[in-house]
Residue, then its C-alpha position, 0 to 999 in steps of 0.5 A: m500500500i503506498a501511503s499519501v500525507t499531506t504538508a507544505t513548504l515555502c516557495g518564496f511568499g508563498t506555501e506550496l501543498i505537497r504530498v509525501e508518499t511512502d512505499i515499503t517494498q521487499g529488498l534490502p532495509q534503507l529508506s530513500i527520500v526522493g523529490l528535490p529534498d534539501m539537506t534538512v529533509r535528507e537528514s530526516k531519515d536518521r531522525v525518523r527511524s530513532a523516533l518511531m523507536s523511541a514511540g515503541h514501534d519497529f522501524p520497518l526493515r524493508r525498502i522504505t522509498v519515500n516521494l515528495s511530490p511535486a518532484d520539481t518543487r525544492k523542499e526545504g525544512s525540518h518540518f517534513d519529519l512528521p509526515i515522513a514519520v507518519g506514512i511509514l506508519i500508513a504504510s506498514g499497516a501500524i495506522d489506517p490511512e482513513q484517520a489521516a486523510g484531510s489533515a496535514f502535518l508539520g514538526e521536527l522529530s527528536l530522537d526519543g520521540m518528541i516534536n519540536r516547533a516547527e520552522y515556518g509555522v504560521a507562514l505554512a499554516l497559512g498556506l495550508k490553509e489557503k490551500g482548504v486544509k481545515a485540521m493540522f496536526i503540529p507540535e505544541g511549541n507552534i500552537d500560541e502563534m497560531k492564535h488569530i488563524d481562524d477556522v483551522s482545528f489544530f492538534p497540538a502534540g508534544g511527541l509522536g507517541e500522542i499523534i500514533d495514539h490519536l490516528s490510532g483511536f486510543k486517545a484523542i488530542v482536543p483540537t484547537v480552534f481559534h475564532a476570529p473577534a468581531c470588528g468594528s464598522g471602520c473602513l478597513g475592518v477596524s472602528y476610527g473612533e477616538p482611541d482610548w488614550r492614557g496619559d503615557g500615552a499610550q493607545a490603549s485601546y488596542g494595547f499598543e504602547c509607544g511615545d506620545f507626540a506630546e513628549v517633542r516640545g516644538q516641531e509642529r510643522a515636522k509633528r504636521a507632516l508626519q500626520i499627513c504621512a500617516a493619513g495618506r501612506h506618504d514618506l517623509a525626509m528630515y533635515g536639520p542639526p544635531g538634537s533637533g528631534k529627528s529620531m524622536l519624532a519618527s519614533r513615534m509615528p505608529s502612535i499616530m497609525p490605525p491599528l493592523t486589521r486581522e488580515e494585516i496582523l498575518e501578513v505581518a506575522k508570516v513575513y516575520n515567520i519566513a524571515g526566521k523571527d517571533p511573527y510578534e517581535g518587539r510590538a503589540v500584536c496589532g501595532r504597526p511594525f517600526r523598523a530602525p536598521h543602523h546605516s552600516v546594515t548591507a544591501t542584502a540585509l536592508v532589501g533581502g537575499g542571501c543564498r536562499p532569499r529571505p525578507g530584509e528590513l524592507s519587508l520587517a517593515h510591510r504595513g509599517v514604517l522604516f526609519l533611515d536615520e542618518l540617511p547619508e551615511f548609508d551605503r550608495r548601493a543599498l539605497e539606490m535599490l530602495r528605488q524600485p520597491l518605493e515605487d512598485r511596494f514589493v520586492d523580487l529576489s531572483r537567484v539561480g533556482y529561486q525567484s521570490r517576491y516579498p510585500c513591502e508596504f511600508i512608510l519612509i522616514a529618513a533623517m540627516n543632517p545638513c552637512p557632515c558637521g551638522y549645522y550648515g543653515d543653523p542660525i547659532q552654530e556655525c557650520r565647520c565644512t566646506a562647500y565641497q564637503r557639503r556637496r560631496y556629502n548630499a550627493r551620496i543621495s541621488g536626485p532620483l531617490l530624493d525625488r520619490i520621496d513624497l515630502h521634505v521638512h526641515v527640522g530646525r533647532v528648539e528655542y529654549s522657551e519651548l522647552e521650559g515646564c510652563a511652555s504648551a506641549g503642542s500637539s499629542s499623538a491623540d490630536l493628531y490621531k484624530g485627524v488621520a483616523r478621519a482622513i482614512a474614513a474618507q478615503g475608505a468611503r471613496g470605492s470598495a478597494f481601501t486605497y490610501n493617498g500615496d498609493l493611488t494610480p495615475d487614473d484614480t489620482e485623475k478621479y479623486c485629485a480634482l482641482g478647481t480653477e483657483s487650485e489649478r492656477v495656484l499648482k501650475a505656478a509652482y510647477i512652472a516657478y520651481g521646475f518639479s517633475a511629472r512625478q513631483g506634480k502628481k505626488m502633491l496632487r496626492i499630497a494635496r488630496t490627503i490634506a483635504d480628507i485630515d481637514g474633512s473637506g470633499d474638494i481640495r481648496p488652495e490652501h491645500v494646495t500651498e501647503a503640499i507644494s510647502y513640502r516639496k520646494p527646492s528653494d526651503i530645501l536649499n536654504t534649510g541645509g538640505p541636498q545641495 
C-alpha cells in the first residue's frame, strides 16, 4: 500500500502543498527520500528512525521509498520529519489511512520521539488554510503563534506517541480552534473612533505602547508632516541639525497610525516567520512594525536576499514604518536598491533556482544632517564644513531617490522657551490621530477597495484629486516656478488630497495645494540645509 500524507513547503512568500508518498516493498533495508529534498530533509531519515523506535514502534526492515510530490519543487525544512514518520506508519499498516485523510502534518522530530517547534509554522499554516486544509497536526510549541488563524482545527502534540495514539483511536488530542473576533465598522475592518488614550500616551484600546508626540516640544510643522504621512501613507525626509528631535519624532510615528487589521496581522506575522523571527517581535499584536536599521546595514540585509532568499528590513517594515537615520551614511548601493520598492511596494529577489517576491508596503521616514558637522544653515552654531564637503556629503543621496520621497521638511533648532516646564506641549498623538482617522475614513469611502492616497494610480489620481480653477492656478504656478518633475506634480496632488481629507474637506482648496507645495519647494530645502 502506498501512503499519502499532506504537508507544505515555502516557495518565496507563497506556500505549495506537498504530498509525502511512502511505499514499503521487499528488498534490502533502506530509506530513500526523493523529490528535490534539501540537506535538512535528507537527514530526516535518521531522526525518523530513532523517533519511531522511541515511540514504541519497530522501524520496517524493508525498502522504504518516500517521494515528495510535486518532484520539481525544492523542499526545505525540518518540518517534513512528522509527515514522513506518519507516512511510514500508514504504509506499514500501523495506522488506518482514513484517520489521517484531510489533515496536514508539520513538525521536527527529536531522537527521543518528542516533536520540536516547526520553523515557518505560521507561514505554512496560512498556506495550508488557503489550499483548503482545515485540520493540522502541529507541535505544542507552535500553537501560541497560530492564535490569529481562524476556522482551522489545530491538534498540538508534544510527542510522536500522542499523534500515534490519536490516529489509532486510543487517546484523542483535543483540537484547538481560534475564531475571528468581531470587527468594528471602519473601512479597514476596525473602528476608527477616538482611541482610549491614557495619560502615558499609550493607545490602550489596541494594547499598543509607544511614546506620545506631546513629549516632543515644538516642531509642530514636522508633526503636521508626520500626520499627513500616516493619513495617506506618504514618505518623508527630515533635514536638520543634531539634537533637533528627528529620531524622537520618527519613533512616535506608530502612535498615530491605525491598528493592524486581522488580515494585516497575518501578513506581517508571515513575513517575520519566513525571516526566522518571532511573528510578533517587539510590538503589540496589532501594533504597526517600526524598523530602524543601523546605517552600517548591508544591501542584502536591507532589501533581502541570501543564498536562500529571505525578507530584509524593507519587508520586515511591511504595513509599518522604515526609519533610516543618518541617510547619507548608508551604503550608496543599498540606498539605490530602495528605488524600485518605493514605487512598486514589493521586492523581487532572483537567484539561480529561486525567485521570490516579498511585500514591502511601508512608510519611509529618512533623517539626515545638512552637512558633515550638522550645522549648515543653523542660525547660532557656525558650520565648519567647506562647500566641497557639503556637496560631497549630500551627493551620497541620488536625485532619483529623493524625487521618490513625497514630503521634505526642515526640523530646526528648538528654542529654550519651548523646553521650559510651563511651555505648551503642542500637539499630542491623540490630537493628531483624530485627523488621521478622519482621512482614512474618507479614503475608504471612495471605493470598494481601500487605497491610501499615496498609492493612488494615475487614473485614480485624476478621479479623486481633481482641482478647482483657483487650486489649479496655484499648482501650475508652482510647477513652472520650481521646475517640478511630472512625478513631483502627481505627488503634490496626492498630498493635497490627504490634507483635504484630514481637514474633512471634499474639495481640494487652494490652501491645501499651497501646503502640499511647501513640502516640496526646492528653495526651502536649499536654504535649510537640504541636499545641494
